Phi, psi and omega in degrees: 000316178296321179295321179298317181295320181292321178295322181289322176299318179289329179291324183280314186264337184086002182240148173280182186298312179299316179296318179300314181290334184277329191232338177257317178263097183267111183264141185301320184286347181245008187295322185261011187298316183289319180293332183277352182288154171299148182308315179296321179293321179294319178298318182292319181297310184289324172302324178294316182295319183277355179086005177291330179296332178298321180296319183291319178296317179297321179298319180292320178294320178300325177299321177294318177292325176299314178297319179301314181293321179299318180294325178295316180299315181300315179294318180293324178292339178273352181297137183297316181297324178294315180291326182260021180303315176304315179297320180295322177298318179298312180297322176299315180296318180296315179297320179296317179298315178298317180299315179296318179298314178298323176296317179298314179296321180296316176299322176298314176299320179293326174296316179294321178296320180296318176296318178295321178294325177292318177295319177300315180299313179296320178297319177298316179296317181293319176298316179294323177296317177293323177299312176300320179297320177298315176298319179292320180297323176297319176291322178298319178297318178299318178293323176298316178300316178299315181294317178301316178301314180294320180295314177300318179295317183293317180296323177296317178297320180297315178300312180301314179300316182296319178294317178294321180295319179298318177296317179296319179298319177295319176301311178302320180296317179297318180296315177298324178293318178297315177304314178297319177300310179299320178297319179295319177298319179299312183295323179296315178302312182295319180295317178297319177301318180291314185293322187271321188242356175077014178270111184260105181228106180294334184222173182291324179295322178287329176295322178294321177294320180295321176298322180292319178296319178295321175300316180295320180291323179295322180291324179294317180296320180299317181293319178294319177298322179296314178298315177299320179295319180293318181292323178298315178298318178293323180294319177294316175300319182294326179293317179296319181290325178290322179294336178268012173062034177233140180289123183295342184269305186256358180059037176255151178297143185254153176276157182301318183295314179297324181295320181289317177299317181292322181293322176300314181295318183290321178297321180297314180297317181298316180297317179297320179294322182292315178302313180297324180292319179294317176303311176301318180298317178296318177294324181293318180296318180298314180296320180296317176297316179296318181292322179296319177294317180295319180292323177297313179299320182295320178300313181296319176294318178297321176295319179296321178296318177302314178294320177298318180299314175300316181296318178300318179298315176298322180293319177300313175305313182296318180298317175302315179294323178297318180297319177296318180294321179295317176300315179294323177295319178296318178299311182293322178294324176295314180297318177301318176297318180295315182294323179295319178295317177299319179297317178295318179298312178299320178296322176294321179290322177295322181293343178290338182262133175234132180299329181295323178298316180299314180295318178298318180293324176296319178297314181298318178295311178301316178297318179293325179292318177298317179298318178294317178298317181297315180296321177297319174299320178297316181299317177302315181295316180295320179298320179294317178296316179295321179297320178294317178296321178295321179295316176297320177296317178295322177295314178297317178298320181293319178294318179293315178301317179297315181295318178297317178299321180292322176298318176297323177293321178300312182295318179293315180300321179295317176298319180292324177297315177299315180299319179298316178297320177294319176297318178298321178294319180297315179298319180297328180276326187282330181300309179299320180294315178292325176294322177298319178296315180295319181301317181290322176298314180298316180299318181294317181298311181296320178300319177300315179294317182296319178298322178293319180293329185256016183297324185275346180266174182263005182270146176236118181243137176246137183256134170234142183229130185270187184292343179263014179063024179271123181275150178226131178272136175228125182270186180295336180278008181061020177275130182257136179229135178277177183301324182288345184253009179260162183285174180296318180292318180296325182290325178292315177302316185292318180299317181296312182297318180297317182291321182290316180296317179296318180298318177299315183292316180294320182295319178294320179292328183276320189251340184080009180234154178291155176287117182245000182223131178224130178242116177261117182256108181052063178286344183268013188297323180256015180248156180233156181284338185293322183268003178077013184286328179295318178293321177297324177292317178301311180299321179296321180295320179295334183274356180279080182286342184288338179255123188292321182228127178238124176252128181244123174259115189210158170258000182272121178291327178298318181288323183293329181294334184278349182285146178282340179210129186240140174232126184258125177239121180214161182247123181234126177053039177077013179236133177279130182241141180239128183225129179254132179206000000 
């Protein structure tokens, strides 16, 4: 809680508790504390308050840093890398030159490796191409063997088909010859039949009709012959009847004349009938022979036609087989042509591959592979050497960088040493100047307060303050008196003016604002009412126009009567009471 109040006090006034108690809350028992100090102590205290002590402390600290930087410079100048920097630079340049040379050689080998790898790639591709070609050629050879086998098979089939076709053609020729022979035989039979018997039949079907006609004619002749025989028999019976002198018709007796006439007539008829019968028999015999010859010829012709039909059927089968064989022959010959073309093509493809080319490609690939491995080994060797050179170069660069860094540190430490000396000199020069300025400011502030305090009196006091902040009073007579030579009342006035003026100056230097609050705690402790000093103090306080608010804590009724506002604080029955009137 106390800490919170102190923080709030600092936030409002800009001063901490000791500063507040020292310059705003002016206590009677501490009023003359600063004036009673030895001059050196007072100077140290006020230098601390005005911040001048910070310059002295900084100057002393800078002396420490100056010695530290000088010591660092001495140590760095003794460093081996700093002393050997030229030699290190020379070694670095040589290592860099070697590294560059090795890099150039490495790049040359890399170019050679790239070319060798390209040759290896092409050699590998060519070798693989030839290997694939060899595999393809092996397949082509297998294909060639298959095609040759197929060609041999097809040629064998062609030969076999050709032989069979030849045999079938001969068979067809023989069959056609047999048909022709049978046809000639038929014609010969028909011609002979015509020549011998007068039967003209161009074909077997007409021969059959002719045979039927001959049969009909033979039957007619038989009938006619039978009739003739019957008439002849009747004529003989009539002759026998006439010879018995009885009419064969009416069975009446005949006269001799009529009988002779009738016998003549009957004999004539019998002879005529006999002649006709003989004639019919001769014609019947002729017709029978002709019919027999025709039937025989028909049978032979019919047999020849049957044979021709069979032969023709056989010929048709042979011709069908011949057509199939011709188609088969065309097919196998086409296949043979195709297989020969395939075989020629395969032979052309096979001839493109040479085992010597494969072996040469393998040798070129192996040589390129060995060269690539050799160049890669060279690259590894160069890379190792370059890595070693780079490591050496990095080590030298690190040492050179470290040496240069240390040289930079030396330069920086020297500059800092010079700067420290300059700052120490500046601090040594600025403290007296600032102290003079603060002393003049303090004198003006104290003089202003003294003028306000002595405004109602007829006295005129001039304040002088030396470098140790010790005030001196000087009157109109120009007589100077130090603090030890002034009266108690003057000492009180001076102490009050000194504290107020010092408070104004410190407050303004710390906060940048004028002092607007002053608390006087029992300022009348050494004053009495008899000599009017309390009234003089009251009038002096009223004349402090530079301070906006002055709070006086006092037990003096005379001083309290002069206040524009009074607050009474007392304790009654254990309770603190505050009353404003």
